[in-house]
C-alpha positions in Angstrom: -34.6 -31.5 0.3 -33.1 -31.4 3.7 -29.7 -33.2 4.0 -28.4 -33.5 7.6 -24.7 -32.4 7.9 -23.6 -33.0 11.5 -20.0 -32.1 12.5 -17.8 -35.1 12.0 -16.9 -36.5 15.5 -15.7 -39.9 14.3 -12.1 -39.0 15.1 -12.9 -38.0 18.7 -12.1 -40.6 21.4 -13.5 -39.8 24.8 -11.6 -40.7 27.9 -13.1 -43.5 30.0 -13.8 -41.1 32.9 -16.4 -39.4 30.7 -18.5 -42.6 30.2 -20.1 -42.1 33.6 -20.9 -38.5 32.7 -22.5 -39.8 29.4 -24.9 -42.0 31.4 -25.9 -39.0 33.7 -26.5 -36.8 30.7 -28.5 -39.6 29.0 -30.7 -39.9 32.1 -31.1 -36.1 32.3 -32.0 -35.9 28.6 -34.8 -38.4 29.3 -36.0 -36.4 32.4 -36.2 -33.2 30.3 -38.0 -35.0 27.5 -40.5 -36.6 30.0 -41.1 -33.3 31.8 -41.9 -31.6 28.4 -44.2 -34.4 27.3 -46.1 -34.3 30.6 -46.4 -30.5 30.3 -47.9 -31.0 26.8 -50.5 -33.4 28.3 -48.9 -36.7 27.5 -49.3 -39.6 29.9 -48.1 -43.2 30.3 -49.7 -45.8 28.1 -48.9 -49.3 27.0 -48.4 -48.2 23.4 -47.7 -44.9 21.8 -50.7 -43.1 20.6 -50.2 -39.6 19.3 -53.9 -38.7 19.2 -54.4 -39.8 22.8 -51.0 -38.5 23.8 -49.8 -41.8 25.5 -46.4 -43.3 25.4 -44.8 -46.3 27.2 -41.6 -44.1 27.6 -43.0 -42.0 30.4 -41.3 -44.0 33.1 -38.1 -43.4 35.0 -34.9 -43.8 33.0 -34.0 -46.9 34.9 -37.2 -48.6 33.7 -36.6 -47.8 30.0 -35.8 -50.6 27.6 -32.1 -50.8 26.6 -33.1 -49.7 23.1 -34.6 -46.5 24.5 -31.7 -45.9 26.8 -29.3 -46.3 23.9 -31.1 -43.5 22.0 -30.4 -41.2 25.0 -26.9 -42.5 25.5 -26.1 -41.8 21.9 -27.3 -38.3 22.1 -25.2 -37.7 25.2 -22.1 -39.4 23.8 -22.3 -37.5 20.5 -22.8 -34.2 22.4 -19.7 -34.8 24.5 -17.7 -35.7 21.4 -18.9 -32.5 19.7 -17.8 -30.4 22.7 -14.3 -32.0 22.4 -14.2 -31.7 18.6 -14.9 -28.0 18.9 -11.9 -27.6 21.1 -13.4 -27.5 24.6 -12.0 -29.4 27.5 -14.2 -31.2 29.9 -12.9 -31.4 33.5 -14.5 -32.5 36.7 -13.9 -30.0 39.6 
């Protein structure tokens, strides 16, 4: 049985200047997901229907519900924390 074992990032505290980057990454994650879905033949629909390949999430990031945005934000936030936990430094040029 599969037991997820992600790297522990609970001790990583990101600087506030990375919060804006988190939102940009979250938006881009959604854009990449949406592009992939469209390429697979999915389209917008009021409800998710796997057999008809429709989903209400095929909208611009700004139009997503806060719940959906939070999923993308968490992915971005945890990715940045992992980068720092692995010893990398994130700097803006």
